[in-house]
N, C-alpha and C positions, 0 to 999 in steps of 0.2 A: 587876296585867295590866302588865308593861314594857314603856317604850315601845322602838319599835323605831330606833334612828339610823341615817340615812338616809349613804348611804357608795355603794363602791362594792367589787365584790366579788374576793377574789383573778382569778377566770380572766379577768375584763375588763380586770384590771389586764395581764395576762399577756397577752392576746390584743392592746391598745393597743401592749403593748411590742413583740409579734413586729410588728406592723404596720408600726410604726415600722421598725424593724430592717433592713425587705427593703425598706424606702424608702431607706435609709441606706448600703447594699449596694449600690442601682442607683443612686442618683443621685451616691457620691463618689467612685466611678473620673472620673466625667465630669463635677466640677470640678477634683477634683486638675487635669486634662488640661485646661481651662477653665484655669485660675491659670499653668498650665505657659508657656500662648503665649501669655496676657495680658505676662506675666514679658517671655517673645522678645520680643513687640513691642514694647515702654518700652525696651529693650535698644539694637532695632533705632531706636526716636527718637533715643535718645543720640546712634544712632554718628553717623545721616545728620544728628544739631542739631549736633553739635561738629566733623562735617566742612563745615560752611556754615559756622560760627565762625571756622571756617582760611585759610578761603573770605576773610573780610567783613575780617579780620587780618592778614594781608596782603596787603590791599588798602592798605587803612590805613594803616601801615604800612609798606608799601613799599618788602613784603619776602619774598625766596620761604621757602617752609615746605615739609620733606618726612615724610610720612607712611611708619611703618614698620608690616608686620603680619608676625605672626608667629605661628602655632598661636589661642589664646585673647587676645593681647594687643597693642594698636595705644600705636607711639609716635608723638609727635611733636616732629622738629627743626627750629632755624631757623638762618638761614648761618650764624650765627657760631659754633655749635660743633657741629659737626659728629658727632659723637660724643657728646655729652652730652645725651638726651634734654628738651623743655622738657615734656614729657606724656608722662604715660602712665598706660595704662586696660588694664585687667583683666579682659572682659567675662565671663561663667556662662556665655553659652545660643548666642552665636555665635562662631562657627572663623573663621582665614583663612589662609587661602595663606603664602607666604614670599613674600611682594613688596614694594614702595617704591611712592610718589604723587609728585611734587611740586606744586605751589601759585606756582602769580609770582606777584608784586606784583600781575599783574591784576585778581587771583582767578579765573584758572583753571589747573586741574587736569590734566596731564600721566601717564598716559593719563587720558580721560575716565569713564569706566566704571570702576569702585569693586564690586569681587567678593567676597560672604563663606558663609558657609555657615550656617543655624539647623536645627538638627538634621539630618536629609538633606535640608532642602529648600537648592537650590543659590540662592541670594539674587544679583541687580545696581541699581543704583545710577548710573544720570548726573547725573554733579558739575557739567559746564556749562549752560547755560542756551542755546537755541537762536539761532542766530547773528540779526542781521535778515534778509541774504537770503535763510535760509532759510525761517523763518516768512513772507516775502513771497509768496516762492514757492510755497507751503500756499495761500497766500488769492489767489482768482478772482477773477479782472482786478486785484490791485493793481501790476504793474506796468502797467499800460493804460492811465493817466495823463498 
């Protein structure tokens, strides 16, 4: 009598492979969609960090900057050369209208709202922090001292 070799039959292996294939077809599109959304979020955070950086630079260097957007490109210009961009960045997932913003030497943006699109969604961010007077008006009894 020959010893029986322990292992899996071909049918068992095919069933396991079919289960894995079904799970991959169900989970695959969700994972790809989540991956694309995480890349959009990373680009959005990069955009907001860049805007904060130029707000700080304008204050620390005591000079104005202009930000121009068009399609998927953001360009930054300084007061010494309005034609040559000091920084340019192309985004993959963010889309902009043709606009221009100015950050003055005190770090305040004009206009104060920044607009862009992520796919079909319109996004906006307020670039300037609230003024102290506005903040105190929201706190109850703050002005009654």
